C-alpha positions in Angstrom: 1.0 117.0 -61.1 3.1 119.9 -59.7 6.8 119.1 -59.2 6.6 119.6 -55.4 3.8 117.0 -55.1 5.8 114.6 -57.3 8.7 114.9 -54.9 6.5 114.5 -51.9 4.9 111.4 -53.4 8.3 109.9 -54.1 9.5 110.6 -50.5 6.4 108.9 -49.1 7.0 105.9 -51.4 10.7 105.7 -50.5 10.1 106.1 -46.7 6.6 104.6 -45.9 7.7 103.9 -42.4 8.7 107.5 -41.5 6.8 109.3 -38.8 8.6 112.6 -39.5 10.0 113.7 -42.8 13.1 115.9 -42.4 13.5 118.4 -45.2 16.6 120.6 -45.2 18.2 123.5 -46.8 21.1 125.8 -45.9 23.2 128.8 -46.8 26.5 130.4 -45.7 25.9 134.0 -44.4 28.7 135.4 -46.6 26.7 138.6 -47.2 23.1 139.6 -48.0 21.3 136.5 -49.1 20.2 137.0 -52.7 17.2 135.8 -54.6 19.3 133.0 -56.2 20.0 131.6 -52.8 16.3 132.0 -52.0 15.5 129.3 -54.5 17.3 126.9 -52.1 14.8 127.4 -49.3 11.7 128.0 -51.3 12.2 124.7 -53.1 12.3 122.9 -49.8 9.3 125.0 -48.5 7.1 123.9 -51.4 8.0 120.2 -50.8 7.3 120.7 -47.1 3.9 122.1 -47.9 3.1 119.2 -50.3 4.0 116.7 -47.6 1.9 118.5 -45.0 -1.0 118.6 -47.4 -0.7 114.8 -47.6 -1.1 114.6 -43.9 2.6 113.9 -43.0 4.5 115.4 -40.1 7.5 117.4 -41.3 10.6 118.8 -39.7 11.8 121.7 -41.9 15.3 122.7 -41.0 17.5 125.5 -42.3 21.2 125.4 -41.5 23.2 128.6 -41.3 26.8 127.6 -42.2 28.2 130.3 -40.0 31.1 128.2 -38.8 32.5 128.4 -42.3 35.5 130.7 -42.9 35.1 134.3 -43.9 36.6 134.1 -47.4 36.0 137.4 -49.1 34.9 141.0 -48.3 31.7 141.7 -50.2 31.3 144.9 -52.3 29.0 146.6 -49.7 31.3 145.9 -46.7 34.3 148.0 -45.5 37.4 146.8 -47.3 39.2 146.9 -43.9 37.3 143.7 -43.1 40.0 141.9 -45.0 41.8 141.6 -41.7 39.1 139.1 -40.6 39.5 136.6 -43.5 40.0 133.2 -42.1 37.8 133.6 -39.0 34.5 131.8 -38.8 31.6 134.1 -39.8 30.3 133.9 -36.3 33.5 135.5 -35.0 33.7 138.4 -37.5 32.3 141.7 -36.1 29.1 143.1 -37.5 30.1 145.4 -40.4 27.3 147.9 -39.4 27.6 147.7 -35.6 24.0 146.6 -35.1 24.4 142.8 -34.4 26.6 140.6 -32.3 28.6 139.4 -35.4 28.9 139.4 -39.2 26.9 136.2 -39.3 24.2 137.4 -37.0 23.6 140.5 -39.2 23.0 138.7 -42.4 21.1 135.9 -40.7 18.7 138.3 -39.1 18.2 140.2 -42.4 17.3 137.0 -44.3 15.1 135.5 -41.5 13.1 138.7 -41.4 12.5 138.6 -45.1 11.5 134.9 -44.9 8.8 135.9 -42.4 7.1 138.0 -45.1 6.7 134.8 -47.1 5.4 132.9 -44.0 8.4 130.6 -44.3 9.3 129.5 -40.8 11.9 126.7 -40.7 13.8 125.6 -37.7 17.0 127.5 -37.9 20.2 125.6 -37.0 23.3 127.7 -36.4 26.3 125.5 -37.2 28.7 127.6 -35.1 26.6 126.7 -32.1 26.3 123.1 -33.1 30.1 122.7 -33.5 31.0 124.6 -30.4 28.4 122.7 -28.3 30.6 119.6 -29.1 27.5 117.8 -30.5 29.4 116.8 -33.6 32.7 115.7 -31.9 32.0 111.9 -32.0 31.4 112.3 -35.8 34.6 114.3 -36.2 36.5 111.7 -34.3 34.9 109.0 -36.5 35.9 110.9 -39.7 39.5 111.3 -38.4 39.8 107.6 -37.9 38.4 106.9 -41.4 40.4 109.7 -43.0 42.3 107.4 -45.4 39.0 105.9 -46.7 37.6 109.4 -47.1 40.7 110.4 -49.0 40.2 107.5 -51.4 36.5 108.5 -52.0 37.5 112.1 -52.7 40.3 111.1 -55.1 37.9 108.8 -57.0 36.1 111.9 -58.1 39.2 113.8 -59.2 41.3 113.4 -62.3 44.6 114.3 -60.5 46.6 111.4 -59.2 46.8 110.3 -55.6 49.9 109.3 -53.6 50.6 107.4 -50.5 52.3 110.4 -49.1 49.3 112.7 -49.6 47.0 110.0 -48.3 48.9 109.7 -45.1 49.0 113.5 -44.7 45.2 114.0 -45.3 43.0 115.2 -42.5 39.3 115.9 -43.3 39.1 118.8 -40.9 39.8 122.5 -40.6 41.2 123.8 -37.3 40.6 127.3 -36.1 43.7 128.5 -34.2 43.4 128.8 -30.5 45.5 132.0 -30.6 44.5 134.1 -33.7 41.2 132.3 -34.3 41.8 131.8 -38.0 42.0 128.6 -40.1 45.5 129.3 -41.3 46.6 126.0 -39.6 48.0 122.7 -40.6 47.3 119.4 -38.8 50.6 117.8 -37.8 49.3 114.5 -36.6 46.3 112.7 -35.1 46.8 110.3 -32.2 44.0 107.7 -32.5 44.6 106.2 -29.0 44.9 109.4 -27.1 42.2 111.0 -29.4 44.3 114.2 -29.7 45.2 116.3 -32.7 48.3 118.5 -33.0 48.4 121.6 -35.2 50.5 124.6 -36.0 49.3 128.0 -37.3 50.9 130.6 -39.6 50.7 133.0 -36.6 53.3 130.9 -34.9 50.9 129.2 -32.4 50.8 125.4 -32.1 48.9 123.1 -29.8 47.7 119.6 -29.0 44.0 119.4 -28.4 41.6 116.7 -27.3 39.2 116.0 -30.2 36.2 115.0 -28.0 36.6 118.3 -26.1 37.6 120.6 -29.0 35.3 123.5 -30.1 37.6 124.7 -32.9 37.5 121.8 -35.3 35.2 121.8 -38.4 34.8 119.0 -41.0 35.6 119.8 -44.6 32.4 120.6 -46.6 32.0 117.3 -48.4 32.3 115.4 -45.1 30.4 118.0 -43.1 27.3 117.8 -45.3 26.8 114.0 -45.1 27.6 114.1 -41.4 24.7 116.4 -40.9 22.4 114.3 -43.1 23.1 111.5 -40.7 22.7 113.6 -37.5 19.4 115.1 -38.6 18.1 112.1 -40.6 17.4 114.2 -43.6 15.3 112.7 -46.4 15.2 115.6 -48.8 17.5 118.6 -49.7 17.9 120.6 -52.9 21.2 122.0 -54.1 22.5 124.4 -56.7 23.7 123.4 -60.2 27.3 123.9 -59.0 26.8 121.0 -56.5 25.0 118.8 -59.0 27.6 117.8 -61.6 28.9 114.2 -61.9 31.9 115.1 -59.7 30.0 117.7 -57.7 29.6 118.0 -54.0 26.3 116.0 -53.8 27.6 112.9 -55.5 30.8 112.9 -53.4 28.9 113.5 -50.2 26.4 110.7 -51.1 29.3 108.2 -51.2 30.8 109.5 -48.0 27.3 109.3 -46.4 26.9 105.6 -47.2 30.5 104.4 -46.8 31.7 106.5 -43.8 28.5 107.3 -41.9 26.4 104.3 -42.9 23.5 106.5 -43.9 21.7 106.6 -47.3 21.8 110.1 -48.8 18.6 112.1 -49.0 16.6 112.6 -52.1 18.3 115.5 -54.0 16.7 118.1 -56.3 19.2 120.2 -58.3 18.0 123.8 -59.1 19.2 126.2 -61.7 20.6 129.6 -61.1 18.4 132.7 -61.5 19.9 135.6 -63.4 19.3 139.3 -63.4 17.7 140.3 -66.7 20.4 141.8 -69.0 23.3 140.3 -67.0 25.1 137.1 -67.9 26.9 136.9 -64.5 25.9 134.5 -61.7 24.3 136.3 -58.7 26.8 136.7 -56.0 26.7 138.1 -52.4 30.3 139.2 -52.6 30.1 141.0 -55.9 26.9 142.9 -55.2 25.5 141.5 -58.5 22.2 140.4 -57.0 18.7 141.1 -55.9 17.8 140.3 -52.3 14.3 139.1 -51.3 13.8 142.6 -49.7 14.6 144.2 -53.1 11.8 142.2 -54.7 9.5 142.8 -51.8 9.7 146.6 -52.4 7.9 145.9 -55.7 6.2 142.5 -55.5 3.7 141.1 -53.1 5.2 138.0 -51.4 2.7 135.7 -53.1 3.7 137.0 -56.5 7.4 136.2 -55.8 6.5 132.7 -54.5 4.5 132.1 -57.7 7.5 133.0 -59.8 9.4 130.1 -58.2 6.5 127.7 -57.9 5.5 127.8 -61.6 9.0 126.8 -62.8 10.6 123.4 -62.5 13.6 123.7 -60.1 16.0 122.8 -63.0 14.5 125.5 -65.2 16.5 128.7 -65.4 14.8 132.1 -65.5 15.6 135.7 -65.1 14.2 138.5 -63.0 13.9 142.0 -64.4 12.7 145.2 -62.9 11.4 146.6 -66.2 8.1 145.9 -68.0 8.5 142.3 -66.8 7.0 143.5 -63.5 3.7 144.4 -65.2 3.7 141.1 -67.1 4.3 139.1 -63.9 1.6 140.9 -62.0 -0.8 140.5 -64.9 -0.2 136.7 -65.1 -0.6 136.3 -61.3 -3.9 138.4 -61.3 -5.2 136.4 -64.3 -4.4 133.1 -62.6 -5.9 134.2 -59.3 -9.1 135.1 -61.1 -9.2 131.7 -62.8 -8.6 130.0 -59.4 -11.5 131.9 -57.8 -13.7 131.1 -60.8 -12.7 127.4 -60.9 -11.3 127.7 -64.4 -7.6 127.4 -63.5 -6.4 123.8 -63.2 -3.3 121.7 -63.5 0.2 122.7 -62.5 -0.5 126.5 -62.6 -3.4 126.0 -60.1 -1.1 123.9 -57.8 1.6 126.5 -58.1 -0.7 129.3 -57.2 -2.1 127.4 -54.2 1.4 126.8 -52.9 2.1 130.5 -53.2 -0.9 131.8 -51.3 -0.4 133.3 -47.8 -2.8 133.1 -44.9 -4.2 136.6 -45.5 -7.5 137.0 -47.4 -6.8 136.3 -51.1 -8.1 138.2 -54.1 -8.6 141.7 -52.6 -5.7 143.7 -54.1 -6.2 146.2 -56.9 -4.6 145.6 -60.2 -0.9 146.6 -60.1 -0.9 147.6 -63.7 -3.9 149.9 -63.3 -2.6 151.5 -60.1 0.9 152.1 -61.6 -0.7 153.7 -64.7 -2.9 156.0 -62.6 -0.7 157.1 -59.7 1.6 159.4 -61.6 -1.4 161.2 -63.1 -2.7 162.1 -59.6 0.7 162.9 -58.2 0.7 159.6 -56.1 -2.3 160.9 -54.0 -3.6 157.8 -52.2 -6.9 159.5 -51.4 -7.6 160.3 -55.0 -6.6 156.8 -56.0 -9.2 155.4 -53.5 -11.9 157.8 -54.8 -11.3 156.8 -58.5 -11.3 153.1 -57.7 -14.5 153.5 -55.6 -16.3 155.4 -58.3 -15.6 152.5 -60.7 -17.0 150.0 -58.2 -13.7 148.7 -57.0 -13.4 148.6 -53.3 -10.4 147.3 -51.4 -9.2 147.4 -47.8 -7.0 150.3 -47.0 -4.1 148.0 -46.2 -4.2 146.3 -49.6 -4.7 149.6 -51.5 -1.7 151.2 -49.7 0.5 148.2 -50.2 -0.1 148.1 -53.9 0.3 151.9 -54.2 3.5 151.8 -52.3 5.0 149.0 -54.4 3.9 150.7 -57.6 5.4 154.1 -56.6 8.7 152.5 -55.5 8.9 150.7 -58.9 8.2 153.8 -60.9 10.5 156.1 -59.0 13.4 153.7 -58.7 13.2 151.5 -61.8 10.8 153.0 -64.4 11.0 156.8 -64.3 9.7 156.8 -67.8 6.4 155.9 -66.3 6.3 159.3 -64.6 3.7 160.5 -67.1 1.7 163.5 -66.1 -1.4 165.2 -67.6 -0.5 167.9 -70.1 -0.9 171.5 -68.8 -1.2 173.0 -72.3 -2.6 171.7 -75.7 -0.4 169.6 -78.0 -1.2 171.8 -81.0 1.4 170.3 -83.3 -0.1 166.9 -82.9 -3.7 168.1 -83.1 -3.0 169.8 -86.4 -1.5 166.6 -87.8 -4.9 164.8 -87.5 -7.0 164.2 -90.5 -10.7 165.2 -91.0 -12.1 161.9 -89.8 -10.0 161.9 -86.7 -11.0 165.5 -85.9 -14.6 164.4 -86.3 -14.0 161.7 -83.7 -12.7 164.2 -81.3 -15.6 166.5 -81.7 -18.0 163.6 -80.9 -15.9 162.7 -77.9 -16.0 166.3 -76.5 -19.8 166.3 -76.9 -20.0 163.2 -74.8 -17.8 164.8 -72.2 -20.0 167.8 -72.0 -23.2 165.8 -71.5 -23.5 165.8 -67.7 -26.6 163.5 -67.8 -24.5 160.4 -68.9 -23.2 158.0 -66.3 -19.8 156.3 -66.8 -21.2 153.3 -68.6 -23.3 155.3 -71.0 -20.5 157.6 -71.7 -18.1 154.8 -72.5 -20.7 153.1 -74.7 -21.0 156.3 -76.6 -17.2 156.6 -77.0 -16.9 153.1 -78.4 -19.7 153.9 -80.8 -17.9 156.9 -82.2 -15.8 154.6 -84.4 -18.6 152.3 -85.4 -18.0 150.3 -88.6 -19.8 147.3 -90.1 -16.5 145.5 -90.3 -15.5 144.5 -86.7 -11.8 144.4 -87.5 -11.9 147.9 -89.0 -13.9 149.2 -86.0 -11.4 147.8 -83.5 -8.5 149.4 -85.4 -10.3 152.8 -85.4 -11.1 152.6 -81.7 -7.5 151.8 -81.0 -6.5 154.8 -83.1 -9.0 157.1 -81.2 -7.6 156.0 -77.8 -4.1 156.6 -79.0 -5.0 160.1 -80.1 -6.6 160.8 -76.7 -3.5 159.6 -74.9 -1.2 161.7 -77.1 -3.2 164.9 -76.6 -3.7 164.4 -72.8 -0.5 162.6 -71.7 1.8 163.1 -74.7 2.1 159.3 -74.7 0.8 156.5 -76.9 -0.8 154.7 -74.0 -2.3 155.3 -70.6 -4.7 154.0 -68.0 -8.3 153.0 -68.7 -10.1 155.9 -70.2 -12.7 156.4 -67.5 -9.9 156.6 -65.0 -8.0 159.1 -67.1 -11.1 161.3 -67.4 -11.6 161.1 -63.6 -8.0 161.8 -62.9 -7.8 164.8 -65.3 -11.3 166.1 -64.8 -13.8 167.0 -67.5 -12.7 170.6 -67.9 -9.0 169.7 -68.3 -9.9 167.0 -70.8 -11.9 169.4 -72.9 -9.1 172.0 -72.7 -6.7 169.5 -74.2 -9.1 167.9 -76.8 -11.5 170.6 -77.9 -9.1 172.8 -79.9 
C-alpha cells in the first residue's frame, strides 16, 4: 500500500468521528520557495488526495509564515535590504517593485507554480491572522502560562535553567510600535491589567493592551501548537530538522497537550532533497536551490509529482539536470504505459495515479526521442510534427509543443553536449578505419536507402538483416556496431535518435553523401 494511503488509513482509524480532516503545511516566504520546501506541501497533498479518495471531507490548509522576522538577505536580493532585517516579511518592501511586500512577491511566485500541479490549498497568511487579533486570546493564555512553557522548553535542553531566567521568560516577540522591528525586550506582563511593557533598541518603549495588540507574535515552538489547536489539525509533515528527539515537533507536541489542551497532529518527517553533485542543503537565502519553476521548464508537472510520490517521505533523493532527466522521463513513460495496459500494480501504480493531473493522460511524445531529434532539425517544430506523423505518432499540438519546449530548454541550458547536428561533410578518417566486413554492411545499407519502393518497415527489416548471424548474441552485437558506425558517420557521435527518424531528418541524399564513400 502506498505511504499516503497508509497515513490516510491511520488518520481515519485515529479519528473515526471526524467530519472534516484538517491537513496542514506551511513555509516562511524568506525567498524563492525551493523544491526541498515543495516536499512539505506535496506530502500533505498526497495524503489529502488519499483521504478524498476514501470519501472523506478534507480541509487542506497552507500557512504562509509571513509574520516571521526578516532574518537574512538572500543571494538574489539587493544587499541594501539588510536595513529591513527584524521587520516581519509582510512589512519588507518588494525587492523587485512588483508586489505590495517582500512576502507577497514570493508567496505569489510559489502559489502560481502550485497551480501548475493542480495543488490548491486554502492559503492562510499569518500576518493577517495575527493582526486581525484572532490569536490574541491564545497569546494572553500563553503569557499567563509562561513559566510552565519555560519548564517544557528547558526539559528538551541540556543547558541548566534558573529561577531568574524563568521569571524573565516571555514566549512572545514584540514588533516595535516605532521602528517596526523585533529588536525589543519585554519588561513585564501585568496579568490583571492584561498589559505588556517593552523597550526597543531604537529607544522606543511602550505599554500595550495584549487583547488589542497587533504587534505580538508567539515564539515558533508555541506558535505552531497554538495553530494546531485553532485549526484542529490532524496531520502535518515536517522537515528532518524539526524531527529530532529534541526538535520542534516533539517540543510543540508537549506544549500542545499541556498548555493548549489539544493532542498534537499525526506527524510525518520528510528528508531533504539535494542537488546532484552538491552536498549542501538547499537554501532560499544562499541561492543553492532549484525552484518548482526551474523544474517546470524541463519536466511536465506530473513527472515532478511522480518523483515525490514514488519515494517514502523519509527517503532522501537528489535531483540532477543531466542525463537523469532522460532516465526520469523514461521511467515515467514506462510506468504510464504499464498503467494504461493494466500491467503496472502496487505502490508504483498508486504513486502514478496520485501524480496524474486532470488533463488527458498518455498523449505526450517521448521526451527522449524528441530531445534526440530536435537538434538535428534545428528545433523546427513543424519538421518534428511531420517526422512523428510519418511514423504513426500523432499528438495534440499543445502536447507536442510543450514537450519540444521543455526538451529545447533542457538542451540549451543544461546539456549543450546534446546539440548534435548532421555532418555537412564526410568523416573520411573514420570511414577509412572500418574493416572489410563493416564496409560491406555500409554498401548494403546504401542499396536499401536507394530503393525507393521500400516503405519504412521494409527498409528497417532489411537494415536489421544486414548483420544476420545464426548466433543471436553475435547478430545483436553486429547490429549495435552497424548503428554505431552510422551515427559516427552521420552525427560524429556514438549514439543518436531512432534510425528511421535520423533518415527522415537528414534526408536520403544527405545520408548517402555521408555513408557511400
